[in-house]
C-alpha positions as CSV (number, residue, x, y, z in Angstrom):
1,M,-44.1,-82.8,-83.0
2,A,-48.0,-83.6,-81.5
3,L,-50.4,-84.5,-83.5
4,G,-54.4,-83.8,-83.7
5,V,-57.1,-86.6,-83.0
6,E,-57.8,-86.8,-87.1
7,D,-54.1,-87.1,-87.8
8,L,-53.7,-89.8,-85.7
9,R,-57.1,-91.2,-87.0
10,K,-55.2,-90.6,-90.3
11,L,-52.1,-92.7,-89.7
12,N,-52.0,-96.7,-89.4
13,I,-50.7,-98.9,-86.6
14,D,-47.2,-99.1,-87.7
15,Q,-46.9,-95.4,-87.4
16,L,-49.5,-94.6,-84.0
17,I,-46.9,-97.0,-82.7
18,A,-43.4,-95.2,-84.1
19,E,-45.3,-92.4,-82.8
20,F,-46.4,-93.8,-79.1
21,I,-42.6,-95.1,-78.5
22,N,-41.5,-91.8,-79.3
23,L,-43.7,-90.2,-77.3
24,Q,-42.7,-93.0,-74.6
25,E,-39.1,-91.5,-74.7
26,E,-39.6,-88.2,-75.0
27,Y,-42.3,-88.9,-71.6
28,E,-38.9,-90.7,-69.8
29,D,-36.9,-88.0,-71.0
30,F,-39.0,-85.7,-69.8
31,K,-39.4,-87.8,-66.1
32,N,-36.2,-87.6,-66.0
33,N,-35.2,-84.3,-66.9
34,S,-38.8,-83.4,-63.9
35,K,-36.5,-85.3,-61.5
36,E,-33.4,-83.7,-62.1
37,I,-35.4,-80.4,-61.6
38,E,-37.0,-81.7,-58.6
39,V,-33.5,-82.6,-57.3
40,L,-32.4,-79.0,-57.9
41,L,-35.0,-77.5,-57.4
42,E,-35.7,-79.3,-53.5
43,K,-32.0,-78.4,-52.9
44,E,-32.7,-74.6,-54.3
45,A,-36.0,-75.1,-51.7
46,E,-33.5,-75.8,-49.1
47,Y,-30.7,-74.1,-49.4
48,A,-33.2,-70.9,-49.7
49,K,-35.0,-72.0,-46.7
50,K,-31.6,-72.5,-44.8
51,E,-30.6,-69.3,-46.1
52,A,-34.0,-67.5,-44.6
53,R,-33.4,-69.4,-41.3
54,E,-30.3,-67.7,-41.0
55,K,-31.6,-64.7,-42.4
56,D,-34.1,-64.9,-39.7
57,N,-31.5,-66.2,-37.5
58,K,-29.6,-62.5,-38.2
59,L,-32.4,-60.8,-38.3
60,H,-33.4,-62.1,-34.7
61,M,-29.7,-60.8,-33.5
62,V,-30.5,-57.6,-35.1
63,Q,-33.4,-57.3,-33.4
64,T,-31.7,-58.0,-30.7
65,E,-29.0,-56.2,-30.5
66,L,-31.2,-53.0,-32.0
67,D,-33.0,-53.0,-28.6
68,R,-30.5,-53.4,-26.9
69,L,-29.0,-49.9,-28.3
70,K,-32.5,-48.6,-28.2
71,D,-32.4,-49.0,-24.4
72,K,-28.5,-48.7,-24.1
73,Y,-30.0,-44.8,-25.8
74,D,-32.8,-44.7,-23.8
75,S,-30.8,-45.0,-20.3
76,E,-27.8,-42.5,-22.3
77,K,-30.3,-39.8,-23.1
78,A,-32.1,-40.0,-19.6
79,E,-28.4,-40.3,-18.2
80,V,-27.4,-37.1,-20.2
81,L,-30.9,-34.9,-19.8
82,K,-29.7,-35.3,-15.7
83,I,-26.2,-34.5,-16.5
84,E,-27.0,-32.0,-18.8
85,D,-30.3,-30.9,-16.3
86,S,-27.2,-30.3,-13.7
87,L,-25.1,-28.7,-15.6
88,R,-27.2,-26.6,-16.2
89,K,-28.0,-26.0,-13.0
90,Q,-24.3,-25.6,-11.8
91,L,-24.3,-22.8,-14.7
92,K,-26.9,-20.9,-13.3
93,S,-24.7,-21.4,-10.0
94,A,-21.7,-20.3,-11.3
95,E,-23.8,-17.0,-12.9
96,E,-25.3,-16.0,-9.7
97,E,-21.6,-16.9,-7.9
98,R,-19.3,-14.7,-11.0
99,N,-22.4,-11.9,-10.6
100,I,-21.3,-12.0,-6.8
101,G,-18.1,-12.1,-7.1
102,R,-18.2,-9.0,-9.9
103,I,-20.1,-7.4,-7.2
104,K,-17.6,-8.4,-4.6
105,I,-14.5,-7.0,-6.6
106,R,-16.3,-3.7,-7.1
107,E,-16.5,-3.3,-3.5
108,L,-13.0,-4.5,-2.4
109,E,-12.3,-2.1,-5.6
110,Q,-14.2,0.8,-3.9
111,R,-12.4,-0.1,-0.9
112,N,-8.8,-0.5,-2.2
113,D,-9.2,2.7,-2.8
114,D,-11.1,3.9,0.4
115,L,-7.8,2.4,1.5
116,E,-5.5,4.1,-0.9
117,R,-7.1,7.3,-0.2
118,G,-7.0,7.2,3.3
119,E,-3.1,6.1,3.3
120,R,-2.3,9.4,1.2
121,N,-4.2,11.3,3.8
122,N,-2.2,9.6,6.6
123,Q,0.7,9.3,4.1
124,Q,0.0,13.6,3.6
125,V,-0.6,14.2,8.0
126,M,1.9,12.3,8.5
127,D,4.3,13.8,6.3
128,D,3.1,17.2,8.1
129,N,3.4,15.9,11.4
130,L,7.2,15.2,10.8
131,L,7.9,18.5,9.1
132,R,6.1,20.6,12.8
133,L,8.0,17.8,14.5
134,N,11.2,19.2,12.7
135,E,10.2,22.3,13.1
136,A,9.4,21.9,16.9
137,T,12.4,19.9,17.7
138,E,14.6,23.2,15.5
139,R,12.6,25.6,17.8
140,I,13.3,23.5,20.9
141,T,16.9,22.8,20.1
142,L,16.9,27.0,19.3
143,L,14.9,28.0,23.4
144,E,16.7,25.1,25.2
145,N,20.3,27.3,23.2
146,E,18.7,30.6,24.1
147,I,17.5,29.3,28.1
148,S,21.6,27.6,28.0
149,D,22.9,31.0,26.6
150,R,20.4,32.7,29.1
151,Q,21.6,30.5,31.8
152,Q,24.9,31.4,31.3
153,A,24.6,35.1,30.9
154,S,22.7,35.1,34.5
155,E,25.5,33.0,36.0
156,E,27.7,35.4,34.3
157,M,25.5,38.8,35.6
158,Y,25.4,36.7,39.1
159,R,29.0,36.4,39.6
160,L,30.2,39.9,38.5
161,R,27.7,41.8,40.8
162,E,28.9,39.0,43.5
163,E,32.6,40.3,42.3
164,L,31.4,43.9,42.1
165,K,29.7,43.7,45.9
166,E,32.9,42.0,47.4
167,R,35.1,44.6,45.4
168,P,35.4,48.1,47.6
169,R,32.1,51.0,46.3
170,L,33.8,53.8,44.0
171,V,32.3,56.4,42.0
172,V,31.9,55.6,38.6
173,G,29.9,57.7,37.3
174,P,32.6,59.9,35.5
175,L,33.7,55.9,34.4
176,R,30.8,55.9,32.9
177,M,30.4,59.4,31.1
178,E,33.4,58.6,29.8
179,R,32.5,55.4,28.8
180,C,29.5,56.2,26.7
181,E,31.1,59.2,25.0
182,E,34.0,56.3,23.2
183,T,31.0,53.7,22.7
184,P,28.1,54.6,20.5
185,E,25.0,53.8,22.2
186,E,23.0,50.6,20.8
187,P,19.5,50.7,20.2
188,T,17.4,49.0,22.8
189,P,13.8,47.4,21.7
190,E,11.2,48.2,23.9
191,G,10.1,46.3,26.2
192,K,13.2,45.4,27.3
193,K,16.2,46.4,29.8
194,S,18.2,49.2,29.4
195,V,20.7,51.5,31.3
196,N,21.1,54.7,31.4
197,I,25.0,55.1,32.2
198,A,24.6,58.9,33.0
199,E,22.0,59.0,35.7
200,G,22.2,55.3,36.7
201,V,18.9,54.1,36.7
202,Q,18.0,50.7,35.3
203,E,14.7,50.0,33.3
204,E,13.8,46.4,32.8
205,D,9.9,45.2,31.7
206,G,9.0,49.0,32.3
207,M,10.1,48.7,36.2
208,I,12.9,51.2,36.8
209,V,15.0,50.0,39.7
210,D,17.1,53.3,40.7
211,E,20.4,52.3,42.2
212,Q,22.2,55.0,44.3
213,L,25.0,56.0,43.2
214,P,27.4,58.0,45.1
215,P,29.2,61.5,44.3
216,A,31.9,61.5,42.2
217,V,34.8,61.2,44.9
218,D,38.3,60.1,44.2
219,Y,38.7,57.9,46.9
220,V,37.6,54.7,48.2
221,K,36.3,53.1,51.2
222,N,38.5,52.3,54.3
223,E,37.3,49.3,54.9
224,P,38.6,46.1,52.2
225,A,36.6,43.7,51.3
226,P,35.6,41.2,53.2
227,N,38.5,38.0,53.2
228,K,40.4,40.8,50.7
229,Q,43.7,41.8,51.3
230,L,44.9,45.4,49.6
231,D,48.1,45.8,48.0
232,P,50.5,48.2,49.9
233,A,51.7,48.8,46.5
234,L,47.9,50.1,46.1
235,N,48.0,52.3,48.7
236,G,50.0,55.5,47.4
237,G,46.6,57.3,46.4
238,K,46.5,58.2,42.6
239,G,48.1,54.7,41.5
240,F,45.0,52.7,43.7
241,A,42.6,55.2,42.1
242,S,43.8,54.4,38.2
243,C,44.1,50.8,39.2
244,V,40.7,50.6,40.8
245,N,39.0,52.6,37.6
246,K,40.5,50.1,35.7
247,I,39.1,47.5,37.0
248,V,36.0,49.2,37.3
249,R,36.1,50.1,33.6
250,D,37.0,46.0,33.0
251,L,34.1,45.0,35.1
252,M,31.7,47.5,33.3
253,V,32.5,46.7,29.7
254,K,31.6,43.0,30.6
255,V,28.0,44.1,32.0
256,D,26.9,45.8,28.8
257,R,28.6,43.2,27.0
258,L,25.7,40.5,28.6
259,E,23.5,43.2,29.2
260,G,23.3,43.6,25.4
261,I,23.3,39.6,24.8
262,L,21.1,39.9,26.7
263,T,18.8,42.4,25.1
264,G,19.2,41.1,21.6
265,L,18.0,37.7,22.7
266,N,15.1,37.6,20.8
267,P,12.2,34.7,22.2
268,I,10.8,32.7,19.5
269,S,7.5,32.1,18.8
270,P,6.3,29.4,17.6
271,R,4.4,28.7,14.6
């Protein structure tokens, strides 16, 4: 308990000594306590300084790391900007190439359509040409057959004419008249060859060839054809004449048949 100056003046010496001793003890206790507190505070201060140094070191390290990260960020940002710029350029180039590709594709599609149209036209032309070729082949075949028939007919006609020339000339007027009565006359087309059997006049393509037939007689020339020998059994007059008439009748039938074939062949006009 603290005493004032007046209170101390009122005390006696013993009380003052006791009070002094008490205060001295309190002072010693305070001094001891103060030393302990000072030691604790010094320790705390050292610990705080140590922590502060550690914090400073950590802060320095963090600051260094931050600076490094900032530099890295700046470098990476610059690189990203470069990459972005490059990608933009590539994108622009790709868009231009895409537009060019679309134009080329459109042109190729148009060319493809033109080629397909041309191919269809060529196919149509080829089909038409093939059809014409087949028709021409058929016409050529028909013409070849017609030429072959005409050639055979011409050879047959030539053979018959040579055969007629080699035989003695006879009177065939009555036989022709008899044949005309037996067989009906076939109509002959205009401009083709027709034979007037009764008058012995031959018309061919507008040209009239007059065959001079001798008057009707019942004999044959005494001179036989060259290199021909008459059968002595046929010299009996009437039998010989009937045999010759039969031969001439057969020849006339063949001639009329050939003339009918020739007049019936119509040339095929090209389409």
